[in-house]
C-alpha positions as CSV (number, residue, x, y, z in Angstrom):
1,M,20.7,238.7,-0.5
2,Q,24.3,239.9,0.5
3,E,24.4,243.4,1.7
4,K,26.1,246.1,-0.4
5,L,29.9,246.2,0.2
6,K,31.2,249.2,2.0
7,L,34.5,250.2,0.4
8,Q,37.4,251.3,2.4
9,K,39.3,254.3,1.1
10,K,42.1,251.9,-0.1
11,T,41.0,249.2,-2.4
12,L,43.1,246.4,-4.0
13,I,42.2,244.8,-7.3
14,V,43.8,241.5,-8.2
15,S,43.7,240.6,-11.9
16,N,44.8,237.5,-13.8
17,G,48.3,238.6,-14.9
18,F,51.6,237.5,-13.4
19,L,52.2,237.3,-9.6
20,R,55.5,235.7,-9.2
21,E,56.9,236.6,-5.8
22,V,54.3,235.7,-3.3
23,D,55.8,237.4,-0.3
24,F,56.1,240.7,-2.3
25,Y,52.3,240.7,-3.0
26,R,51.4,239.5,0.4
27,G,53.2,242.5,1.9
28,L,51.1,244.9,-0.2
29,I,47.8,243.7,1.2
30,K,46.7,245.4,4.4
31,E,44.1,244.3,6.8
32,N,41.8,247.3,6.2
33,D,42.0,247.0,2.4
34,L,39.0,246.0,0.5
35,V,40.1,243.2,-1.8
36,I,38.4,242.7,-5.3
37,A,39.2,239.7,-7.5
38,A,38.8,240.3,-11.2
39,N,37.8,236.9,-12.4
40,G,41.0,234.7,-12.5
41,G,42.7,237.0,-10.0
42,C,40.8,234.9,-7.4
43,K,43.4,232.1,-8.0
44,H,46.2,234.4,-7.0
45,L,44.4,235.5,-3.8
46,L,43.8,231.8,-2.8
47,R,47.5,231.2,-3.4
48,L,48.2,234.1,-1.0
49,G,45.8,232.7,1.5
50,I,43.5,235.8,1.2
51,I,39.7,235.6,0.8
52,P,38.4,238.4,-1.5
53,H,35.5,240.6,-0.5
54,L,34.3,240.6,-4.1
55,I,34.7,238.4,-7.2
56,I,33.7,240.2,-10.4
57,G,33.8,239.2,-14.1
58,D,32.6,236.6,-16.4
59,L,34.2,233.8,-14.3
60,D,35.5,232.0,-17.3
61,S,38.9,231.6,-15.8
62,L,37.5,229.9,-12.7
63,E,36.5,226.4,-12.2
64,E,33.1,225.9,-10.7
65,E,34.6,224.2,-7.6
66,I,36.5,227.5,-6.9
67,V,33.5,229.7,-7.3
68,S,31.3,227.3,-5.2
69,Q,33.7,227.8,-2.3
70,F,32.4,231.3,-1.9
71,R,28.8,231.1,-2.8
72,G,26.7,231.8,0.4
73,G,29.7,233.2,2.2
74,K,30.9,236.7,2.9
75,T,32.4,237.1,-0.6
76,K,30.1,238.9,-2.9
77,I,30.0,237.5,-6.5
78,I,29.0,239.6,-9.4
79,S,29.0,237.7,-12.7
80,Y,28.8,238.9,-16.3
81,P,28.2,237.1,-19.6
82,R,31.3,236.1,-21.4
83,D,30.3,238.2,-24.5
84,K,30.9,241.7,-23.1
85,D,32.6,244.9,-24.1
86,K,34.6,245.4,-20.9
87,S,37.5,243.5,-19.5
88,D,37.2,241.9,-16.0
89,T,39.8,244.4,-14.7
90,Q,37.7,247.3,-16.1
91,L,34.6,246.0,-14.4
92,A,36.5,245.7,-11.1
93,L,37.9,249.2,-11.4
94,E,34.6,250.8,-12.2
95,Y,33.0,249.0,-9.3
96,A,35.6,250.5,-7.0
97,L,35.3,254.0,-8.5
98,N,31.6,254.0,-8.3
99,H,31.5,252.9,-4.7
100,G,33.8,255.6,-3.2
101,A,37.4,254.2,-3.3
102,S,39.9,257.0,-3.1
103,H,43.1,254.9,-3.6
104,I,43.3,251.7,-5.8
105,N,46.2,249.5,-6.4
106,I,45.8,247.0,-9.2
107,L,48.0,243.8,-9.0
108,G,48.3,241.2,-11.8
109,A,47.6,243.8,-14.5
110,I,51.0,243.4,-16.2
111,G,51.8,240.2,-17.9
112,D,52.9,238.5,-21.1
113,R,49.8,239.6,-23.1
114,I,50.9,243.0,-24.3
115,D,47.3,243.8,-25.4
116,H,46.0,243.3,-21.9
117,T,48.8,245.2,-20.4
118,L,48.2,248.2,-22.7
119,A,44.5,248.0,-22.1
120,N,45.1,248.2,-18.3
121,L,47.4,251.2,-18.9
122,H,44.5,252.9,-20.6
123,L,42.3,252.2,-17.6
124,L,44.3,254.5,-15.5
125,T,42.6,257.5,-17.2
126,K,39.4,256.5,-15.4
127,G,41.1,257.2,-12.1
128,V,42.7,260.5,-13.2
129,D,39.3,261.8,-14.5
130,Q,37.7,261.1,-11.1
131,G,40.6,262.4,-9.0
132,V,41.4,258.9,-7.6
133,D,44.9,257.6,-7.3
134,V,45.1,254.3,-9.4
135,R,48.3,252.4,-9.8
136,L,49.4,249.2,-11.6
137,I,52.0,247.4,-9.4
138,D,54.2,244.4,-9.9
139,E,57.5,243.3,-8.5
140,K,59.6,245.7,-10.6
141,N,57.1,248.5,-11.7
142,E,54.7,251.0,-10.2
143,V,52.8,252.8,-12.9
144,L,50.5,255.7,-12.5
145,L,49.1,258.5,-14.6
146,I,48.9,262.2,-14.1
147,N,47.2,265.2,-15.7
148,K,48.4,267.8,-13.2
149,F,51.0,267.2,-10.4
150,I,52.5,264.5,-8.3
151,E,55.2,264.2,-5.7
152,I,57.2,260.9,-5.5
153,R,59.2,259.8,-2.5
154,E,61.7,257.1,-3.3
155,K,65.4,256.5,-2.6
156,K,67.9,258.5,-4.5
157,G,68.9,256.7,-7.7
158,T,65.5,255.2,-8.3
159,T,64.6,255.0,-12.0
160,I,61.7,257.1,-13.1
161,S,60.4,257.0,-16.7
162,L,57.9,259.5,-18.2
163,L,55.9,258.6,-21.2
164,P,53.0,260.4,-22.9
165,L,49.7,258.6,-23.0
166,T,48.1,261.3,-25.2
167,S,49.5,262.4,-28.5
168,C,51.2,265.4,-26.8
169,V,51.8,266.4,-23.2
170,K,52.8,270.0,-22.7
171,G,54.2,272.2,-19.9
172,I,56.3,269.5,-18.2
173,F,58.2,270.6,-15.2
174,T,60.2,268.3,-12.9
175,E,62.3,268.7,-9.8
176,G,64.4,266.2,-8.0
177,L,65.3,264.2,-11.2
178,K,68.8,263.9,-12.6
179,Y,67.7,265.2,-16.0
180,P,65.4,268.0,-15.3
181,I,62.6,269.2,-17.6
182,K,61.5,272.8,-17.7
183,G,58.4,273.6,-19.8
184,G,59.0,270.5,-21.9
185,K,56.8,268.7,-24.3
186,M,56.5,265.0,-25.0
187,E,54.9,263.4,-28.0
188,I,54.1,259.9,-29.1
189,G,57.0,258.4,-31.1
190,N,59.7,260.4,-29.2
191,P,60.2,258.6,-25.8
192,Y,63.0,260.8,-24.5
193,G,61.6,260.6,-20.9
194,I,62.6,257.0,-20.3
195,S,65.2,256.1,-17.7
196,N,65.5,259.2,-15.8
197,E,66.4,258.9,-12.1
198,M,65.8,260.4,-8.7
199,D,68.4,263.0,-7.8
200,S,67.1,263.1,-4.2
201,S,64.5,261.3,-2.1
202,L,61.7,263.6,-3.4
203,A,60.7,264.3,-7.0
204,K,58.0,266.6,-8.2
205,I,56.4,266.3,-11.7
206,E,53.9,268.8,-13.1
207,I,52.2,269.0,-16.5
208,K,49.9,271.6,-18.0
209,S,48.0,269.4,-20.5
210,G,47.6,265.8,-21.6
211,Y,48.1,262.5,-19.8
212,L,51.6,261.5,-18.6
213,L,52.6,258.0,-17.5
214,V,54.9,257.9,-14.5
215,I,56.7,254.6,-14.1
216,I,58.7,253.9,-11.0
217,V,61.1,251.1,-11.7
218,R,62.6,248.9,-8.8
219,E,65.4,246.9,-10.2
């Protein structure tokens, strides 16, 4: 039996959405990361020449010859029945959270299936609730969720969008953004926080209640 995986503080989950620019994603994966493939995300990793430490999911997006490459090797495989009430990305995220990860980047979680993308955005609440930094990243976007405070360090002029994930987010304060918010409120259906921008290399965002999506856009 394979021994239990020891998770590094930084964990990378690769899902089965779009990964277009190979070099961009290869640059995100560090040697000391623990790499988890959520089902079909394994194909992306093979394209990148990276062997995952763990493959998890119902394996319905993987041909048996791909899975067989890893059986008996160093890659741990956890399979689930196809009829389940959790997505493969959720299973991967819960595994990481339950095994001590303190920072999790999820790649391939944004794609042309808007239902899958929205579901993955909702998964960010699991990280917030456990005090773990979880982010969805692709070539143009870095998406995170806050319920308290965050500092963002990016170059001046970077687009930052703020959108409520709960029906109402109250007590919003920002510093370092072109259009500051002081004690503001955001509600579903009134997305006035879109397309703000960094006014310096450091921005601070604080909220008093609710869940606020913070989207860093790299054009």
